[in-house]
N, C-alpha and C positions, 0 to 999 in steps of 0.2 A: 207473642213478640208482636213487636207494633212498628208499625212504620211510617215514617212522617209524610205529609202530602207535601206536593210537590206542584206548583202552577204553571204553566207555559201560556203565554198568549201570542196566537198569532195574527199579525198584522198585516191589513192590504196595503202597500204603496203605491202610486202610477200605478197600478195592475201589476204589481209583483210581491208574491207573499215573501213577508219578510218574520223569521222565529225571533223574538224580541228574548234575551238571555235574562234567565230564571229572576224574578224580582226578589232575592234572599239578602241581596247586599244593599247594605242604605249609602252606600258612595258612589256607586253609578251616575255618570253625569246628567245633570235634566235640565232640558231647553228653559232658555229664561224667555230670549229674543229668537225666533229665525233666522237663518242666512239671508242675505242678500245677493243683488246682484248688479256688475257696473260693466257699463259698455254701450255700443249702438245696437238695438236690435235689426240691423241690416246683414243680407247676405254678403258674408265673407269677413265682416269683424269677428273681434273675439269679443265673448264675456267673461266675467270672471266673478268667480262666488268668494263673498266676504264671509267669514265664519259669524254664526251667530253667538248668543251670549247663552252661557253655561255654568253650572254648579260644579264642584268637585274637579277641577282643573284636568280637563283632556289633555292628553296627550299626544294624540294623534287625532284624524278625522276624515271621513271616507264619505263620496259624494257617486250622489247618481241624477243627470238631467234628464229631464221628461218633454215630450211635446205635447201641446194642448191645443185644443182650437182657439180660436181667434179670442174669445172670452175667458181663456185661463181655464175652462172645464175638459172633462174627458181625458187628463193627461195621460200619457204611456209613455215608458222610459225606452232611451234613444238610447238602440243597441253600442256596445263598444265609449260611451261617453261618460266615463267614470273619473277623469280628471280635474281639477280646482279651474279648468278652465275649458270653454266647450267654441268652436269655430264655426260660426253659424253658416248653412250650407241653402243651396239652392231649396231641398227640399224642405226648409222651414218656412219659407216665404209664406205669410198670411197665418204663419201659429205663432201663439204664446210660448216660453219656455219660462220655466220653471228648473230648481236644483232643490234635491234633499239632501241633509246632511246627517250623517252617525255621527256623535262623537264618543270617542274610546277612552278608558284609562285602565290601571291595574284591577279596577273591581269588574270590568266588563264594557259593555256597550250601551247607548242611549236610545232611547226611541229616536225614531229616524223625525226629525223636524225639515220642512219644507217652506222655501221662501214665497213671496210674491210673486206671479206672472208677468214678463215683460210686456210691454206692447207687443202688438200682433209686427212679427217679423216683414222689413221692409223690402223690395228686391233692390237687387247691385246696383250702384250708378250707370248709367248709361258710358257707354266709351267716348273717349274724344272725338270730337265731331274730323279730326285728322290730325297726322301727326304732325308736330313742332317744326318748323324748319330748320335746318342747319346751314351753315357754311364755314371753307376756309379760311379764313380772314385774312391770312398772311402763307405766304410761302417765300423765304429766302433760302441764301446760298451764303454757305461762309467759306472760305474769303469769296469777295464778289467778283473779282477778276483773277483766277488762278492760273497754273500754268499744267503744262500735261505732268499724268500723275502723280499730281499734287493732291492731299486728303482734301473732300467737301464735304463738309456739311450741312445737310438737306435739314429746314426747318416748318415745318408746316404748324399752324393753329387749328383748330377746329372748336367753334362756338354754334352752343344752343339754343334756341332764340329764346327757351325761359330758362331762368336761374335756378329752378329746381329739377331740371331734367339734365342729367352730366351725359355729352356724345358718349357712347360704347360702338367699339366696331373696330374698323382696321382701317389704316392710310397706307394708299399704293403709288411711290414716287413713280412718274414716268418721265422717258425722254419722246417727245412727240408719240406715239402710239403704243410707244412700247415701253415695259414695266423695266427699270433697273434693276439688275441685277444686287441681290440682297436687300433690298427695299422695296418689295414687294408685300403686300397684306401685314404691314408693321402693326402690332396690338394698339389698340387706345387703352389706356388706363383712366376710368371715368371717376375723375376726381373733383370734377367742378364742372361752371357753367361752359369754361373755355378748357381746352387739355391741348398739350404739345407734345407732338412724335416728331423725332429727329432721326435721319440717317446719314452713314460716311460713304463716301463712294469717289471714283474719280474720272476723268474723262481725259481722252485724246482730243489734238488740239483742234478744232471745231466751235460751233455756240447754238448748245444744245438749248431745245425748249422744252423747259419743265414744267412739270403740271404735277399736283399732289389729287388723289380723290378720294373721298371720304366716303364709306360702306359702312351703313350700320349694320348692328348684330341682328341674327334672328330675334330676338327678344326686344329689340328697343324698338322706341315709338317716335321715330324721328325719319325723317328725309335723307339720304346723301348727295353731296354736293363736290364739286370742283374748282380747284383754285386758277386764278388769273395766270396765264403763260408767263414764265418767266426765260428772258432770253439771258445766256450764262457766256460770255465771252470766255474761252481757253485758250490761251498762248503757248507756242512752243516753250521747253525748257532748255535752261544753259548745259552743256556740254563740257568735258574736261580732256583733254587726248594727253596721253604719255608714250612713250617711246623708250623700249628695250632693247638692247644693243648692245653687243661684245664691244669694251673698250678698246680690244687688242686685237686685230686679223691679222693671219698671214697671208703673204703674196700666193695667189693661185688659191688660197682657201675660201671657201665660200662662205658667205656672211647672211644670216636670217636678221631681217629688222621687223619687230613688231610694234604696231601703233594699239593701243587698246583706248578707245572710247567711252566715257562712265558718265551717264548722267546725273541731277545733282542727288546727294545721298539723303534716305529720308524719306522718300517717298510712298507712299501706298500704292500707287498702278505697278504692271509689269512689262508696259512697254520698253522697248529698247532701241537704240539709234541703230538705223540703217541708212546706206547711200555708200558712198565711196573715200577713201583714203590715199592720197597724192605726197608722194614720200619726194624730200628735196637733201639734196648735198651741196653745200655751202651757196645756197639760195637757187639753186638750178634744179629744176624737175629731174630727176632718176628715169631716164628712158624706160628702163624694162619695169618700174613702180608705178606708171601712169594711173590714177582711177582704180586702183586696188579695190575690191568689193569686199565691205566690213559686213563679216560673219560672226554671228553670236559676240558682236560687240569689239572682233577685231579685225585688224589686217594685216598682212606680212609681203614683206619687199627682200628679194633675195639678190644679191650684189657679189661680183667677184672681183675680186682686184689684180691686177698684172706687176704693179711695181709698187715701191711702198710710197706710205703719205698720211698726211694727217687730213681728215673729213671733218665735217660738221652737221650731223644729218637731223632734219627736222620733217615734221608730219603733218599735214594737213587733212582734217576733217571736213566734208565738204555740208555737212548739214541735209537736213530731210524735213517733211512738212509738221514733224513732233519736234524735232531736236536742232538746236541753233549749231552753227558752225564751229571748230576749236582749233586750236595749232598746238601741237607738243613742243614744251622747250628744246634747243638744241644741244644733240648731244656728240661729243668729239669719240672717234674712231681710228684708232691709229693702225695702220698698215704695214707689215714689218716682215723683214726676211725671218727667215728660222732662226732661234738665237743659234750662236757658236756651240756646238758639244752636243746639238740636239739633232736627229735625223730628220725633221721637218714639224709641222703642224697639220695636225689632224682636220681634215676640209669637211669630216660628217655636221650634215644640220638635224633640225630636229622640227616637227609638226605638231601642233597641239591646240587642241579644243575640248572647250569645257563648258561646261551645264552650272551656271551659278544660281542662287536662292537669295532672300535675306538669312538663311540659317545654314546653307550647305552649299557645297560643289560638288559635280560629278567629273569624271574624266570621260570625255566623250572620244578622245582620239589621244595617243602621246606614241609619237613614232620616233625613231631615229633612222636617218638615212645615211647610206654611204659607209657605213664602220665595218665594214672586210677589216678583219685582222685585228680589232679594236675588241676593248673589253668594255661593256655598257655595265657601269654599277647603280640600280636604283634603290634610292629608300625613301620610307615614308614615316612621319613621324606628327601624331596627332591622333583624336579621336576620328575611328570610320576609317582608321589604313587597313588593310586586309594582310601585311605583311610589313617587315621594320626592314629588311634588306635583301636585294637580289644582284648578282652577279651573272652576267652571260659574256662569253666569246663571241663574237659574230664572226665565224667564219665564211671563207667565202664563197659565193653561191653561184650558180650558172646562170646564164640568162636563159630566157624562155619565150617561144614564141608568139605572138599575139592571138589571143583564140577568141571565139566569138562571145561566148558566154562567163569570160573570167579575166581577172587582170591578173599580169606577173607584178610582183614586185618589183621595187626598184632595188638594185644591185647593192649586196650588206645590207637590207632591210630589217629592223628589228621591231617589233609592233608591241609595247610596254601595256598596252591598254587591256588585255586579258585580265592580267595579276589584279588590276583594282576593284575587280567582280560587282563594277556599276557600284561602290559605296559612295555612299554621303557623307565626305570630308568634312567634319567642322571647320569652323570659322579659326583661324589659326595654325591647321594643319598645314605641313610642309612635304613636298615633294622633291628631292634632289636626282638631278642626273646626273652622272660624270662618264666619259666616253674618254679612256685614255689606251696607250699602246709603250712600252717600251720605249726608252731614248724618244718620244716624239711629246710637245707640245698638245697637251690634251682640251679638252673642252669642258665646261663647268654650266650647269642649267639649274636654276632654284626656284620653284613656284610655291608663292604664299598664299593659303587660301585667304579672302576678303570677304564680306557681307553684301550681296547685292552686286558686287563686281567682278571682271572677270581676277584670276591670281593675279598677285605681283611676281614677273619675271626677273630675275637677274641671269643675266648672260655674262663668263670670265671665261677666260685663258686658264689652263692647269699646267704649270710646267711640268714636268717630266718628274714623278717620285712626291711631287707635293703633295699639299692636303689643303693649305689654304690657296682659295680661288683668288687672279691678278695679281700674285707674288712670282718675280720671277720670270716672267714671258713676257 
Protein backbone atom coordinates (compact mmCIF):
# COMPACT_ATOMS: atom_id res chain seq x y z
CA UNK A 1 0.00 0.00 0.00
CA UNK A 2 1.43 3.31 -1.04
CA UNK A 3 0.74 6.62 0.96
CA UNK A 4 1.14 10.06 -0.56
CA UNK A 5 3.41 12.43 1.34
CA UNK A 6 1.91 15.75 2.60
CA UNK A 7 4.13 18.68 3.59
CA UNK A 8 3.12 20.96 6.51
CA UNK A 9 4.95 24.28 6.88
CA UNK A 10 5.12 26.01 10.30
CA UNK A 11 5.69 29.80 10.11
CA UNK A 12 6.46 32.13 12.97
CA UNK A 13 5.01 35.66 12.56
CA UNK A 14 5.20 38.35 15.28
CA UNK A 15 6.27 35.70 17.77
CA UNK A 16 3.14 33.61 17.11
CA UNK A 17 3.31 30.14 15.51
CA UNK A 18 0.96 29.89 12.55
CA UNK A 19 0.28 26.58 10.72
CA UNK A 20 -0.01 27.23 7.03
CA UNK A 21 -2.57 25.25 5.07
CA UNK A 22 -1.23 22.34 2.98
CA UNK A 23 0.09 23.61 -0.31
CA UNK A 24 -1.91 21.09 -2.28
CA UNK A 25 -4.22 23.59 -3.99
CA UNK A 26 -2.91 26.01 -6.58
CA UNK A 27 -5.77 28.52 -6.15
CA UNK A 28 -5.03 29.65 -2.53
CA UNK A 29 -4.54 33.50 -2.40
CA UNK A 30 -0.99 34.66 -2.88
CA UNK A 31 0.26 38.11 -1.80
CA UNK A 32 1.20 40.53 -4.54
CA UNK A 33 1.70 43.57 -2.25
CA UNK A 34 1.45 43.86 1.57
CA UNK A 35 -1.36 45.61 3.49
CA UNK A 36 -1.08 49.27 4.44
CA UNK A 37 -1.83 51.32 7.57
CA UNK A 38 -3.61 54.72 7.50
CA UNK A 39 -4.12 57.08 10.41
CA UNK A 40 -2.00 59.21 12.77
CA UNK A 41 0.53 57.45 14.99
CA UNK A 42 -0.57 59.20 18.18
CA UNK A 43 -2.12 57.79 21.34
CA UNK A 44 -5.88 58.02 21.17
CA UNK A 45 -5.98 57.97 17.36
CA UNK A 46 -7.40 55.16 15.20
CA UNK A 47 -5.26 53.16 12.73
CA UNK A 48 -7.02 51.45 9.82
CA UNK A 49 -5.66 48.48 7.82
CA UNK A 50 -5.88 48.69 4.03
CA UNK A 51 -6.02 45.37 2.17
CA UNK A 52 -2.96 44.24 0.26
CA UNK A 53 -3.12 42.91 -3.31
CA UNK A 54 -3.82 39.19 -3.69
CA UNK A 55 -4.27 36.59 -6.41
CA UNK A 56 -7.22 34.19 -6.66
CA UNK A 57 -9.92 36.60 -5.39
CA UNK A 58 -9.98 36.43 -1.58
CA UNK A 59 -13.46 36.34 -0.02
CA UNK A 60 -12.47 37.44 3.49
CA UNK A 61 -9.47 38.56 5.56
CA UNK A 62 -8.18 38.16 9.11
CA UNK A 63 -5.86 40.56 10.96
CA UNK A 64 -3.28 40.66 13.72
CA UNK A 65 -1.79 43.94 14.99
CA UNK A 66 1.73 43.95 16.40
CA UNK A 67 3.79 46.29 18.61
CA UNK A 68 7.48 46.72 17.61
CA UNK A 69 10.44 48.76 18.79
CA UNK A 70 10.83 52.29 17.47
CA UNK A 71 12.72 50.93 14.44
CA UNK A 72 9.94 48.51 13.53
CA UNK A 73 11.83 45.40 14.71
CA UNK A 74 11.13 42.75 17.34
CA UNK A 75 7.36 42.89 16.83
CA UNK A 76 5.03 41.15 19.28
CA UNK A 77 1.33 40.49 18.75
CA UNK A 78 -1.00 42.84 20.69
CA UNK A 79 -3.52 40.74 22.70
CA UNK A 80 -7.08 41.04 21.36
CA UNK A 81 -6.12 43.32 18.43
CA UNK A 82 -7.70 41.33 15.60
CA UNK A 83 -10.02 43.91 13.94
CA UNK A 84 -9.38 45.93 10.80
CA UNK A 85 -9.00 49.04 13.00
CA UNK A 86 -6.92 49.59 16.13
CA UNK A 87 -7.10 52.42 18.70
CA UNK A 88 -3.66 53.45 19.90
CA UNK A 89 -3.18 53.50 23.68
CA UNK A 90 -0.60 54.83 26.09
CA UNK A 91 1.18 51.44 25.95
CA UNK A 92 1.97 52.07 22.27
CA UNK A 93 3.81 55.37 22.86
CA UNK A 94 7.40 55.05 21.57
CA UNK A 95 6.65 51.87 19.59
CA UNK A 96 6.06 51.29 15.89
CA UNK A 97 2.93 49.37 14.86
CA UNK A 98 2.50 46.74 12.13
CA UNK A 99 -0.47 44.72 10.94
CA UNK A 100 -0.46 41.22 9.42
CA UNK A 101 -3.17 40.19 6.98
CA UNK A 102 -4.21 36.66 5.91
CA UNK A 103 -6.48 36.31 2.87
CA UNK A 104 -9.02 33.49 2.59
CA UNK A 105 -11.07 31.92 -0.18
CA UNK A 106 -12.80 28.60 -0.80
CA UNK A 107 -9.46 26.87 -1.38
CA UNK A 108 -8.02 27.92 1.96
CA UNK A 109 -5.87 30.58 3.62
CA UNK A 110 -2.87 32.48 2.33
CA UNK A 111 0.51 32.96 3.89
CA UNK A 112 0.54 36.03 6.20
CA UNK A 113 1.52 39.36 4.66
CA UNK A 114 2.85 42.09 6.99
CA UNK A 115 2.64 45.86 6.47
CA UNK A 116 5.44 48.36 6.81
CA UNK A 117 5.83 49.72 10.33
CA UNK A 118 4.35 53.06 11.33
CA UNK A 119 6.50 55.80 12.82
CA UNK A 120 6.96 55.58 16.57
CA UNK A 121 3.65 56.44 18.31
CA UNK A 122 3.66 59.89 19.92
CA UNK A 123 1.93 60.85 23.19
CA UNK A 124 -1.57 62.35 23.09
CA UNK A 125 -1.79 66.13 22.78
CA UNK A 126 -1.76 68.02 26.11
CA UNK A 127 -5.14 69.06 27.50
CA UNK A 128 -6.21 72.65 26.83
CA UNK A 129 -4.76 75.20 29.21
CA UNK A 130 -8.21 76.12 30.57
CA UNK A 131 -11.90 75.58 29.84
CA UNK A 132 -13.47 78.01 27.42
CA UNK A 133 -15.74 80.51 29.15
CA UNK A 134 -19.47 80.54 28.50
CA UNK A 135 -22.08 83.23 29.01
CA UNK A 136 -25.85 83.29 29.36
CA UNK A 137 -26.17 85.93 26.70
CA UNK A 138 -29.83 86.74 27.32
CA UNK A 139 -32.62 86.08 29.77
CA UNK A 140 -36.01 87.26 28.63
CA UNK A 141 -39.57 86.75 29.85
CA UNK A 142 -42.67 86.66 27.67
CA UNK A 143 -44.96 88.52 28.11
CA UNK A 144 -42.90 91.39 29.46
CA UNK A 145 -45.68 92.68 31.75
CA UNK A 146 -47.82 89.71 32.86
CA UNK A 147 -50.62 89.62 35.41
CA UNK A 148 -51.18 87.25 38.33
CA UNK A 149 -51.48 83.55 37.34
CA UNK A 150 -50.72 84.31 33.68
CA UNK A 151 -48.34 81.87 31.94
CA UNK A 152 -44.84 83.38 31.65
CA UNK A 153 -42.20 81.79 29.40
CA UNK A 154 -38.61 82.26 30.60
CA UNK A 155 -36.01 82.09 27.81
CA UNK A 156 -32.25 81.70 28.43
CA UNK A 157 -29.59 81.59 25.69
CA UNK A 158 -26.24 79.97 26.56
CA UNK A 159 -23.31 80.73 24.24
CA UNK A 160 -19.91 78.99 24.14
CA UNK A 161 -16.82 81.07 23.42
CA UNK A 162 -15.62 78.42 20.94
CA UNK A 163 -17.63 77.68 17.83
CA UNK A 164 -16.73 73.97 17.91
CA UNK A 165 -17.67 73.47 21.59
CA UNK A 166 -21.43 73.27 22.20
CA UNK A 167 -22.64 74.02 25.74
CA UNK A 168 -23.81 70.89 27.60
CA UNK A 169 -25.24 70.78 31.10
CA UNK A 170 -28.34 72.36 32.66
CA UNK A 171 -29.95 75.77 33.28
CA UNK A 172 -31.75 76.74 36.49
CA UNK A 173 -34.10 79.74 36.59
CA UNK A 174 -34.25 81.59 39.91
CA UNK A 175 -36.36 84.28 41.52
CA UNK A 176 -33.83 85.99 43.76
CA UNK A 177 -31.87 83.15 45.33
CA UNK A 178 -34.66 80.53 45.09
CA UNK A 179 -35.09 78.13 42.20
CA UNK A 180 -38.46 78.51 40.47
CA UNK A 181 -40.62 75.41 40.88
CA UNK A 182 -40.44 73.25 37.75
CA UNK A 183 -37.61 75.35 36.27
CA UNK A 184 -34.59 73.88 38.07
CA UNK A 185 -31.86 71.91 36.24
CA UNK A 186 -33.49 72.12 32.82
CA UNK A 187 -31.26 70.03 30.48
CA UNK A 188 -29.33 71.76 27.69
CA UNK A 189 -29.37 70.10 24.27
CA UNK A 190 -25.81 70.70 22.90
CA UNK A 191 -26.66 71.41 19.26
CA UNK A 192 -24.51 74.44 18.50
CA UNK A 193 -22.40 77.27 19.84
CA UNK A 194 -25.57 78.89 21.23
CA UNK A 195 -28.37 76.86 22.79
CA UNK A 196 -31.76 78.11 24.01
CA UNK A 197 -33.55 76.78 27.11
CA UNK A 198 -37.14 77.67 28.06
CA UNK A 199 -39.42 77.09 31.05
CA UNK A 200 -43.01 78.16 31.76
CA UNK A 201 -44.19 79.45 35.14
CA UNK A 202 -46.44 82.08 36.80
CA UNK A 203 -46.19 84.65 39.60
CA UNK A 204 -48.19 86.50 42.23
CA UNK A 205 -48.39 90.29 42.02
CA UNK A 206 -44.82 91.45 42.67
CA UNK A 207 -41.59 92.35 40.85
CA UNK A 208 -39.65 89.06 40.64
CA UNK A 209 -35.85 89.39 40.26
CA UNK A 210 -35.07 86.72 37.69
CA UNK A 211 -31.72 85.15 36.78
CA UNK A 212 -30.66 82.04 34.86
CA UNK A 213 -27.59 80.02 35.86
CA UNK A 214 -25.80 77.60 33.53
CA UNK A 215 -24.03 74.60 35.11
CA UNK A 216 -21.83 72.52 32.76
CA UNK A 217 -22.15 68.74 32.76
CA UNK A 218 -19.52 66.48 34.37
CA UNK A 219 -17.71 65.87 31.07
CA UNK A 220 -18.01 69.42 29.74
CA UNK A 221 -14.80 71.45 29.30
CA UNK A 222 -16.30 74.85 29.99
CA UNK A 223 -17.20 77.15 32.84
CA UNK A 224 -20.63 77.93 34.27
CA UNK A 225 -22.16 81.39 34.16
CA UNK A 226 -25.08 83.53 35.37
CA UNK A 227 -27.26 85.93 33.43
CA UNK A 228 -27.88 89.55 34.39
CA UNK A 229 -30.91 90.12 36.66
CA UNK A 230 -34.22 90.75 34.91
CA UNK A 231 -36.94 92.62 36.86
CA UNK A 232 -40.41 91.47 35.82
CA UNK A 233 -43.39 93.57 36.98
CA UNK A 234 -46.42 91.33 37.60
CA UNK A 235 -49.71 93.22 38.03
CA UNK A 236 -53.04 92.20 39.61
CA UNK A 237 -55.51 90.31 37.45
CA UNK A 238 -59.07 91.29 36.65
CA UNK A 239 -62.07 89.53 38.21
CA UNK A 240 -65.71 89.04 37.42
CA UNK A 241 -68.40 88.85 40.11
CA UNK A 242 -71.69 87.04 39.60
CA UNK A 243 -74.71 86.86 41.88
CA UNK A 244 -77.06 83.92 42.45
CA UNK A 245 -80.46 84.79 43.93
CA UNK A 246 -83.92 83.27 44.13
CA UNK A 247 -86.13 85.38 41.91
CA UNK A 248 -89.11 84.84 44.22
CA UNK A 249 -88.92 84.88 48.02
CA UNK A 250 -91.79 84.43 50.44
CA UNK A 251 -92.57 86.81 53.26
CA UNK A 252 -90.96 85.47 56.41
CA UNK A 253 -88.85 82.98 54.45
CA UNK A 254 -85.09 83.28 54.52
CA UNK A 255 -83.35 84.24 51.26
CA UNK A 256 -79.68 83.42 50.63
CA UNK A 257 -77.73 85.45 48.09
CA UNK A 258 -74.42 84.02 46.85
CA UNK A 259 -71.70 86.05 45.14
CA UNK A 260 -69.02 84.20 43.14
CA UNK A 261 -65.76 85.94 42.29
CA UNK A 262 -63.81 84.48 39.37
CA UNK A 263 -60.41 85.37 37.94
CA UNK A 264 -59.81 85.50 34.21
CA UNK A 265 -60.16 82.07 32.52
CA UNK A 266 -57.25 80.24 30.93
CA UNK A 267 -54.62 81.16 33.52
CA UNK A 268 -51.76 78.81 34.42
CA UNK A 269 -51.54 79.70 38.12
CA UNK A 270 -53.66 78.58 41.04
CA UNK A 271 -54.15 81.76 43.10
CA UNK A 272 -57.77 82.63 43.93
CA UNK A 273 -59.32 85.96 44.94
CA UNK A 274 -59.54 86.73 48.66
CA UNK A 275 -60.99 89.67 50.59
CA UNK A 276 -64.62 90.63 51.18
CA UNK A 277 -67.90 91.13 49.35
CA UNK A 278 -70.57 93.68 50.21
CA UNK A 279 -74.23 93.20 49.22
CA UNK A 280 -76.59 96.03 48.26
CA UNK A 281 -80.35 96.39 47.91
CA UNK A 282 -81.41 99.22 45.62
CA UNK A 283 -77.95 100.79 45.97
CA UNK A 284 -78.06 100.73 49.78
CA UNK A 285 -75.78 98.41 51.72
CA UNK A 286 -77.65 95.55 53.41
CA UNK A 287 -76.85 95.96 57.09
CA UNK A 288 -76.59 92.23 57.78
CA UNK A 289 -74.30 91.65 54.77
CA UNK A 290 -71.45 94.12 55.21
CA UNK A 291 -67.92 92.90 54.39
CA UNK A 292 -68.83 89.25 54.01
CA UNK A 293 -65.59 87.21 53.84
CA UNK A 294 -64.74 85.55 50.54
CA UNK A 295 -64.09 81.83 51.07
CA UNK A 296 -63.27 79.46 48.22
CA UNK A 297 -64.09 82.32 45.81
CA UNK A 298 -67.62 82.77 47.20
CA UNK A 299 -69.52 84.84 49.79
CA UNK A 300 -73.12 84.61 51.03
CA UNK A 301 -75.73 86.94 52.47
CA UNK A 302 -78.92 85.78 54.25
CA UNK A 303 -81.95 88.07 54.48
CA UNK A 304 -85.53 87.62 55.78
CA UNK A 305 -88.26 89.96 54.52
CA UNK A 306 -91.37 90.82 56.54
CA UNK A 307 -93.42 92.54 53.84
CA UNK A 308 -93.99 91.99 50.12
CA UNK A 309 -92.06 94.10 47.63
CA UNK A 310 -89.52 94.24 44.83
CA UNK A 311 -85.78 94.45 45.48
CA UNK A 312 -82.70 94.98 43.29
CA UNK A 313 -79.72 93.08 44.69
CA UNK A 314 -76.09 93.69 43.72
CA UNK A 315 -72.70 92.65 45.12
CA UNK A 316 -69.31 94.41 45.15
CA UNK A 317 -65.99 92.54 45.52
CA UNK A 318 -63.35 94.63 47.30
CA UNK A 319 -60.27 93.20 45.56
CA UNK A 320 -56.94 92.21 47.14
CA UNK A 321 -53.21 92.42 46.41
CA UNK A 322 -53.50 90.01 43.48
CA UNK A 323 -56.96 90.68 42.07
CA UNK A 324 -58.88 93.81 41.11
CA UNK A 325 -62.33 94.74 42.43
CA UNK A 326 -65.49 93.98 40.43
CA UNK A 327 -69.27 94.23 40.71
CA UNK A 328 -72.11 91.85 39.91
CA UNK A 329 -74.98 93.04 37.71
CA UNK A 330 -78.22 93.78 39.59
CA UNK A 331 -80.63 90.88 40.10
CA UNK A 332 -84.38 91.45 40.78
CA UNK A 333 -85.95 89.69 43.75
CA UNK A 334 -89.71 89.65 44.27
CA UNK A 335 -90.91 89.15 47.87
CA UNK A 336 -94.47 87.77 47.87
CA UNK A 337 -97.09 86.41 50.21
CA UNK A 338 -97.80 82.69 49.80
CA UNK A 339 -99.89 82.07 46.67
CA UNK A 340 -103.60 81.48 47.20
CA UNK A 341 -104.40 77.87 47.86
CA UNK A 342 -100.98 77.07 49.35
CA UNK A 343 -100.09 76.51 52.98
CA UNK A 344 -97.04 78.76 52.80
CA UNK A 345 -93.50 79.04 51.47
CA UNK A 346 -90.75 76.75 52.71
CA UNK A 347 -88.15 78.88 54.51
CA UNK A 348 -85.26 76.38 54.39
CA UNK A 349 -81.83 77.61 53.34
CA UNK A 350 -78.75 75.90 51.97
CA UNK A 351 -74.99 76.18 52.53
CA UNK A 352 -72.39 74.94 50.06
CA UNK A 353 -68.65 74.85 49.65
CA UNK A 354 -66.79 73.43 46.65
CA UNK A 355 -63.18 72.70 45.73
CA UNK A 356 -62.71 73.41 42.04
CA UNK A 357 -59.84 72.85 39.58
CA UNK A 358 -59.43 73.16 35.79
CA UNK A 359 -60.82 69.63 35.29
CA UNK A 360 -63.03 68.67 38.23
CA UNK A 361 -64.95 69.86 41.32
CA UNK A 362 -65.40 68.24 44.73
CA UNK A 363 -68.30 68.83 47.14
CA UNK A 364 -66.79 69.94 50.44
CA UNK A 365 -70.10 70.89 52.06
CA UNK A 366 -73.73 70.73 50.91
CA UNK A 367 -76.16 71.29 53.81
CA UNK A 368 -79.90 72.01 54.04
CA UNK A 369 -81.01 74.01 57.12
CA UNK A 370 -84.48 74.31 58.67
CA UNK A 371 -86.13 71.59 56.56
CA UNK A 372 -88.15 69.81 59.26
CA UNK A 373 -91.16 68.06 57.77
CA UNK A 374 -89.92 68.58 54.18
CA UNK A 375 -88.61 66.08 51.65
CA UNK A 376 -85.15 66.81 50.29
CA UNK A 377 -84.49 65.20 46.90
CA UNK A 378 -80.94 65.21 45.53
CA UNK A 379 -79.90 64.11 42.05
CA UNK A 380 -76.49 64.00 40.42
CA UNK A 381 -75.95 63.69 36.68
CA UNK A 382 -72.58 63.49 34.96
CA UNK A 383 -69.18 61.85 35.22
CA UNK A 384 -68.02 61.32 38.81
CA UNK A 385 -71.45 61.12 40.46
CA UNK A 386 -71.67 58.56 43.27
CA UNK A 387 -75.47 58.22 42.90
CA UNK A 388 -78.31 59.26 40.58
CA UNK A 389 -81.18 60.25 42.89
CA UNK A 390 -81.90 60.20 46.62
CA UNK A 391 -84.92 61.43 48.58
CA UNK A 392 -84.96 62.00 52.36
CA UNK A 393 -87.82 63.05 54.63
CA UNK A 394 -86.37 65.41 57.24
CA UNK A 395 -88.12 64.58 60.48
CA UNK A 396 -88.34 66.99 63.36
CA UNK A 397 -85.28 66.87 65.56
CA UNK A 398 -84.85 67.76 69.19
CA UNK A 399 -82.64 70.61 70.14
CA UNK A 400 -79.56 69.72 72.17
CA UNK A 401 -77.53 71.68 74.67
CA UNK A 402 -74.22 73.09 73.54
CA UNK A 403 -71.36 70.82 74.61
CA UNK A 404 -67.71 71.68 75.05
CA UNK A 405 -66.39 69.28 72.43
CA UNK A 406 -69.25 69.06 69.92
CA UNK A 407 -71.59 71.26 67.94
CA UNK A 408 -75.34 70.79 67.82
CA UNK A 409 -76.95 70.64 64.36
CA UNK A 410 -79.33 73.36 63.27
CA UNK A 411 -82.98 72.42 63.80
CA UNK A 412 -84.02 70.37 60.76
CA UNK A 413 -80.51 70.16 59.31
CA UNK A 414 -79.66 67.60 56.62
CA UNK A 415 -76.03 67.12 55.59
CA UNK A 416 -75.87 65.89 51.98
CA UNK A 417 -72.08 65.97 51.80
CA UNK A 418 -71.23 62.32 52.65
CA UNK A 419 -73.32 61.02 49.75
CA UNK A 420 -70.87 62.50 47.23
CA UNK A 421 -68.01 60.39 48.68
CA UNK A 422 -65.43 63.07 47.88
CA UNK A 423 -65.73 62.11 44.21
CA UNK A 424 -64.32 64.26 41.42
CA UNK A 425 -67.21 65.68 39.42
CA UNK A 426 -66.29 66.37 35.81
CA UNK A 427 -66.97 69.67 34.06
CA UNK A 428 -70.64 69.70 33.01
CA UNK A 429 -71.90 67.52 35.87
CA UNK A 430 -75.05 68.81 37.60
CA UNK A 431 -76.33 68.53 41.17
CA UNK A 432 -80.02 69.34 41.76
CA UNK A 433 -81.59 69.73 45.22
CA UNK A 434 -85.31 70.28 45.76
CA UNK A 435 -86.97 70.96 49.14
CA UNK A 436 -90.69 70.16 48.94
CA UNK A 437 -93.68 69.66 51.18
CA UNK A 438 -97.27 68.90 50.25
CA UNK A 439 -99.24 72.13 49.73
CA UNK A 440 -96.20 74.35 50.25
CA UNK A 441 -94.12 76.39 47.77
CA UNK A 442 -90.77 74.62 47.73
CA UNK A 443 -87.21 75.54 46.83
CA UNK A 444 -85.01 74.49 43.92
CA UNK A 445 -81.19 74.63 43.71
CA UNK A 446 -79.05 73.49 40.78
CA UNK A 447 -75.22 73.49 40.69
CA UNK A 448 -73.44 73.09 37.34
CA UNK A 449 -69.73 72.21 37.43
CA UNK A 450 -67.42 74.55 35.48
CA UNK A 451 -63.69 74.51 34.74
CA UNK A 452 -61.51 76.56 37.14
CA UNK A 453 -64.60 78.20 38.70
CA UNK A 454 -67.19 77.60 41.37
CA UNK A 455 -70.24 75.76 40.03
CA UNK A 456 -72.88 77.98 38.47
CA UNK A 457 -75.91 78.14 40.84
CA UNK A 458 -79.56 78.45 39.88
CA UNK A 459 -82.00 79.17 42.71
CA UNK A 460 -85.77 79.22 42.18
CA UNK A 461 -89.10 78.49 43.82
CA UNK A 462 -91.05 75.31 43.12
CA UNK A 463 -94.85 75.38 43.03
CA UNK A 464 -96.64 72.56 44.90
CA UNK A 465 -96.53 69.44 42.74
CA UNK A 466 -94.61 71.26 39.98
CA UNK A 467 -91.50 69.95 38.19
CA UNK A 468 -90.33 73.08 36.42
CA UNK A 469 -88.69 75.63 38.77
CA UNK A 470 -89.94 79.22 38.89
CA UNK A 471 -93.30 78.46 37.25
CA UNK A 472 -96.58 79.09 39.11
CA UNK A 473 -94.93 80.33 42.30
